[in-house]
C-alpha positions in Angstrom: -0.2 0.1 -0.1 1.5 3.2 -1.1 0.4 7.0 -1.1 2.2 9.4 -3.9 2.0 13.1 -3.4 2.7 15.0 -6.6 1.7 18.2 -8.6 4.3 20.3 -6.6 6.6 22.9 -8.5 7.7 26.5 -8.5 5.0 29.3 -9.0 5.0 33.1 -8.4 3.3 34.7 -5.2 -0.4 35.0 -5.9 -0.1 31.9 -8.3 -2.1 28.6 -7.8 -1.0 24.9 -7.9 -3.0 21.7 -7.6 -1.4 18.6 -5.5 -2.8 15.3 -5.9 -2.7 12.2 -3.7 -3.0 8.7 -5.4 -3.0 5.3 -3.8 -1.9 2.0 -5.0 -3.4 -0.7 -3.0 -6.1 1.4 -0.9 -9.2 2.6 -1.9 -8.9 6.5 -1.0 -12.6 6.6 -0.8 -13.0 4.6 2.1 -10.3 6.7 4.3 -10.1 10.3 5.6 -7.1 11.8 4.0 -5.0 14.7 5.0 -2.2 17.1 3.6 0.4 18.2 5.7 3.5 20.4 5.1 7.2 20.9 6.3 9.1 23.9 5.4 13.0 23.7 6.1 13.6 24.2 9.7 10.3 24.1 10.8 7.9 21.2 12.2 5.5 19.1 9.8 2.1 21.2 10.3 -1.3 20.3 9.4 -2.7 21.9 6.2 -6.3 20.2 5.3 -8.2 16.9 5.6 -11.5 15.4 4.1 -13.7 12.7 5.6 -14.3 9.3 3.4 -17.5 10.8 2.4 -16.0 14.0 1.2 -18.8 15.8 3.3 -16.4 17.3 5.9 -13.3 19.0 5.5 -10.7 20.7 7.9 -8.5 23.5 6.9 -5.7 25.2 9.0 -6.3 28.8 9.5 -3.3 29.5 7.0 -5.2 27.5 4.3 -8.7 28.7 4.8 -10.1 30.7 2.0 -7.2 29.8 -0.3 -6.9 26.3 -0.4 -9.6 23.8 -1.4 -9.4 19.8 -0.7 -11.5 17.5 -2.5 -12.1 13.9 -3.9 -12.1 12.6 -7.0 -13.2 8.8 -6.2 -13.3 7.6 -10.1 -9.3 8.5 -10.1 -8.7 7.1 -6.4 -7.1 10.7 -5.8 -7.6 13.5 -3.1 -6.3 16.9 -4.2 -5.4 20.1 -2.7 -6.1 23.1 -4.9 -3.7 25.8 -3.6 -4.6 29.4 -4.4 -3.2 32.8 -3.7 0.0 31.0 -2.8 2.4 33.0 -0.6 6.1 32.6 -0.2 5.2 31.1 3.5 3.5 28.2 2.0 7.0 27.0 0.3 7.3 23.5 1.9 7.4 19.5 1.1 3.6 18.8 1.1 2.6 15.2 2.5 -0.6 13.5 1.8 -1.6 10.9 4.7 -4.3 8.2 5.4 -5.2 6.6 8.6 -5.4 3.0 9.6 -9.2 2.7 9.9 -11.6 2.9 6.9 -15.1 4.5 7.2 -14.1 6.1 10.4 -17.0 8.2 11.7 -14.8 11.0 13.1 -13.3 9.3 16.2 -10.1 10.6 15.8 -8.7 14.3 15.4 -7.5 14.4 11.7 -5.5 17.5 12.0 -3.0 15.7 14.1 -0.4 13.5 12.7 -0.7 10.8 15.1 -4.0 10.0 13.3 -2.3 9.0 10.2 0.0 5.6 9.7 0.3 5.9 5.7 2.3 8.7 4.4 3.4 9.7 1.0 6.9 10.6 0.0 6.0 14.4 -0.4 6.2 17.2 -3.4 8.2 20.2 -3.0 6.3 23.4 -3.5 8.1 26.6 -4.1 6.9 30.0 -4.0 8.7 32.8 -5.3 8.2 36.4 -4.0 
């Protein structure tokens, strides 16, 4: 079972990028999926998460109003649309999935400890 995050790159401040998380060996539509990021010299931090139904989403304050997390079940992917990017958004972005499918929200999906499967990360660079 693997997750693969992709879609990162270099973008100017104010621009947009769409990151996607693809799974092999796991049907993502049965799991919460979260996005986290880690900038150099900083701890990894929560960005956004989506429930397996797609009905519930969570965003870090820094992402609210600019980022959108959504599912494409046909492609078995979860994507993060990032708009109005700022230099502070530059980081390696990781997607993650928890152990338990079909969870009804027993866990705090803004916390790393709720996830046990992580993708390798994709680099986002924002030029000012």
